[in-house]
C-alpha positions in Angstrom: -50.0 8.2 -26.5 -46.9 9.2 -28.5 -45.1 10.4 -25.4 -45.9 7.1 -23.7 -44.5 5.1 -26.6 -41.4 7.2 -26.6 -40.9 6.7 -22.9 -41.4 3.0 -23.2 -38.9 2.8 -26.1 -36.3 4.8 -24.1 -36.7 2.4 -21.1 -36.2 -0.7 -23.4 -33.2 0.9 -25.0 -31.6 1.8 -21.7 -32.2 -1.8 -20.4 -30.6 -3.2 -23.5 -27.5 -1.0 -23.0 -27.2 -2.2 -19.4 -27.5 -5.8 -20.4 -24.9 -5.4 -23.1 -22.5 -3.5 -21.0 -22.9 -5.7 -17.9 -20.1 -8.2 -18.7 -17.6 -5.4 -19.1 -18.0 -4.6 -15.4 -18.0 -8.2 -14.2 -14.8 -9.7 -15.5 -11.9 -11.3 -13.6 -9.5 -8.6 -12.6 -6.3 -8.2 -10.5 -5.4 -5.3 -8.2 -2.4 -4.8 -5.8 -2.7 -4.1 -2.1 -1.0 -0.7 -2.2 1.4 -0.5 -5.1 3.2 -3.0 -7.3 6.6 -1.4 -7.9 9.0 -2.6 -10.6 11.8 -4.7 -9.1 9.9 -5.2 -5.8 7.4 -7.6 -4.3 3.6 -7.1 -4.0 0.4 -8.7 -2.7 -2.2 -8.8 -5.3 -5.9 -9.9 -5.3 -7.6 -11.7 -8.2 -11.2 -10.7 -8.0 -13.6 -13.2 -9.5 -17.4 -12.4 -9.8 -20.0 -15.0 -10.5 -21.8 -14.0 -13.7 -24.4 -16.9 -13.8 -27.8 -17.0 -12.2 -28.0 -20.8 -11.9 -24.4 -22.0 -11.5 -21.5 -21.4 -9.1 -17.9 -20.8 -9.8 -16.0 -23.9 -8.7 -12.5 -23.4 -10.2 -10.1 -20.6 -11.1 -6.9 -21.0 -13.0 -4.4 -18.2 -13.3 -1.6 -18.5 -15.9 1.5 -16.4 -15.4 3.3 -14.6 -18.3 6.1 -16.7 -19.7 7.9 -13.6 -21.0 8.3 -12.2 -17.4 8.6 -15.2 -15.1 8.3 -14.6 -11.3 10.6 -16.5 -9.0 8.4 -16.1 -5.9 4.6 -16.8 -5.8 2.9 -17.6 -2.5 -0.9 -18.0 -2.2 -2.8 -17.0 0.9 -5.2 -19.6 2.2 -8.9 -19.0 1.2 -11.6 -20.7 3.2 -13.5 -23.3 1.1 -10.8 -23.5 -1.6 -7.8 -25.8 -2.3 -4.9 -24.3 -4.0 -2.2 -25.8 -6.3 1.0 -24.0 -7.4 2.5 -25.3 -10.7 6.2 -24.6 -11.5 8.1 -25.2 -14.7 11.8 -25.1 -15.7 13.0 -21.9 -17.3 14.8 -21.8 -20.7 16.9 -19.0 -19.2 17.6 -19.0 -15.5 16.7 -15.9 -13.4 19.1 -14.2 -11.1 17.5 -13.1 -7.8 19.6 -11.6 -5.0 22.7 -13.2 -6.5 21.1 -16.7 -6.8 20.2 -18.4 -10.0 16.6 -19.6 -10.3 16.0 -22.4 -12.7 12.2 -22.7 -12.4 9.3 -20.3 -11.9 5.6 -20.5 -11.2 3.6 -20.8 -14.4 0.1 -21.5 -13.0 -1.9 -21.3 -9.8 -5.2 -23.2 -9.5 -7.9 -22.8 -6.9 -10.6 -25.5 -6.7 -13.7 -25.2 -4.4 -14.2 -27.9 -1.8 -17.7 -26.6 -1.1 -20.3 -24.5 -2.8 -17.7 -22.2 -4.5 -18.7 -18.6 -5.6 -22.5 -18.6 -5.6 -24.7 -16.4 -7.9 -24.7 -12.7 -6.8 -21.3 -13.0 -5.0 -17.6 -12.6 -5.8 -14.3 -13.9 -4.2 -10.8 -12.5 -3.9 -7.8 -14.8 -4.3 -4.6 -13.2 -2.8 -1.1 -13.9 -3.9 2.3 -12.6 -2.9 4.5 -12.2 -6.0 8.0 -11.0 -6.9 10.4 -9.9 -7.9 8.4 -7.9 -10.4 10.1 -7.2 -13.7 11.7 -3.8 -14.4 11.5 -3.8 -18.2 7.7 -3.6 -18.6 4.8 -1.4 -17.4 2.3 -4.3 -16.9 1.9 -8.0 -16.4 -0.9 -9.8 -18.3 -2.4 -12.9 -16.6 -4.7 -15.3 -18.4 -7.5 -16.6 -16.3 -9.9 -19.5 -16.8 -13.1 -19.6 -14.8 -15.1 -22.9 -14.5 -18.7 -23.1 -13.3 -20.6 -25.9 -11.6 -22.5 -26.7 -14.9 -19.1 -27.3 -16.6 -19.2 -24.0 -18.5 -15.7 -22.5 -18.9 -15.0 -18.8 -19.5 -11.5 -18.0 -20.7 -10.4 -14.5 -19.7 -7.5 -14.4 -22.1 -8.0 -11.6 -24.6 -5.5 -8.7 -24.5 -6.4 -5.1 -24.8 -5.2 -3.4 -27.9 -4.4 0.3 -27.9 -7.1 2.5 -29.4 -9.6 -0.3 -29.5 -12.6 -1.1 -27.2 -12.2 -3.5 -24.3 -12.6 -7.1 -25.5 -15.5 -9.2 -24.3 -13.4 -11.5 -22.1 -10.3 -9.4 -21.2 -7.3 -10.9 -19.4 -6.5 -9.5 -16.0 -3.7 -6.9 -16.2 -1.5 -5.7 -13.3 -0.1 -2.2 -13.8 3.4 -1.7 -12.4 4.5 1.6 -10.8 8.0 3.1 -11.0 10.8 1.3 -9.2 11.7 2.5 -5.7 15.1 2.8 -4.1 14.3 -0.1 -1.8 12.6 -2.9 -3.7 11.4 -4.6 -0.4 9.3 -1.6 0.3 8.6 -2.0 4.1 12.3 -2.0 4.9 12.6 1.5 3.6 9.7 2.6 5.8 11.3 1.1 8.8 14.6 2.8 8.1 12.8 6.1 7.7 11.0 5.6 10.9 14.2 4.8 12.8 15.9 7.9 11.3 13.0 10.0 12.3 13.1 8.7 15.8 16.9 9.4 15.9 16.2 13.0 14.8 13.5 13.4 17.4 15.9 12.2 20.1 18.6 14.6 18.9 16.0 17.4 18.9 15.0 16.5 22.5 18.6 16.5 23.7 19.2 19.9 22.0 16.0 21.3 23.6 17.1 20.0 27.0 20.5 21.5 26.6 19.0 24.8 25.6 16.7 24.7 28.6 19.5 23.9 31.0 21.7 26.7 29.5 18.8 29.1 29.8 18.2 28.0 33.4 21.9 28.6 34.2 21.9 32.0 32.6 18.8 32.9 34.5 20.4 31.8 37.8 23.5 33.8 37.1 21.4 36.9 36.3 19.4 36.5 39.4 22.5 36.2 41.6 24.0 39.3 40.0 20.9 41.3 40.6 20.7 40.2 44.2 24.4 41.1 44.6 23.9 44.6 43.3 20.9 45.0 45.5 22.8 43.9 48.5 25.6 46.4 47.7 23.2 49.2 47.3 21.4 48.3 50.6 24.8 48.1 52.3 25.9 51.5 51.0 22.6 53.0 52.0 23.0 51.5 55.5 26.5 53.0 55.9 25.3 56.4 54.7 22.4 56.3 57.1 24.7 55.4 60.0 27.1 58.3 59.2 24.2 60.8 59.0 22.8 59.6 62.3 26.2 60.0 63.9 26.5 63.6 62.7 23.1 64.4 64.1 24.0 63.1 67.5 27.2 65.0 67.5 25.5 68.3 66.6 22.9 67.7 69.2 
């Protein structure tokens, strides 16, 4: 009886832990496709889970950090959702590739034109963003999630060092070290072209070596045949002389 009670208590406690820890694993988050290097451009996905059993997510609002404005923000179309990009004037213009930018995107809003994100599902919302700042290790976005029952969840709390994760944390994009080529793919193309050039040079060198080896082989063969011919000729002359002497003696 005691063992049964202890087991039951353990199951209840474990269930409580799972219920309490559930929201920490089901918050709005942001992740790059590949890497998000400082000074470069990246494609990121905002992952939005539906946490309600009887309501669907019908709206998502992503607010961009004002202390690190981004000059370029382009959304990828998402089936069943309308998207709106909001820009605002900057107090201090940005300089991108030698051009001054007086405004930047401050908010992107997706609104469902259908059922939205239903219970038990999640949705990714892709964005192409840049140029990423070089003076910080992360970007903090504040997200607002709206449900079909008019409930609003604000994912805006920042994570403090040394403290537990807040109940409704804001999505955070970690930035990697800057690369030599901020455009990323261009560097890869250049490396591929250089590699192809090196392969072509190696092929030419191999062909030259093979040709030289062939020429050397031909020369060697000719020399051997020449020596053999001389030896055979000398042997023939010697045989003729001996044959002549035998006839004379006879």
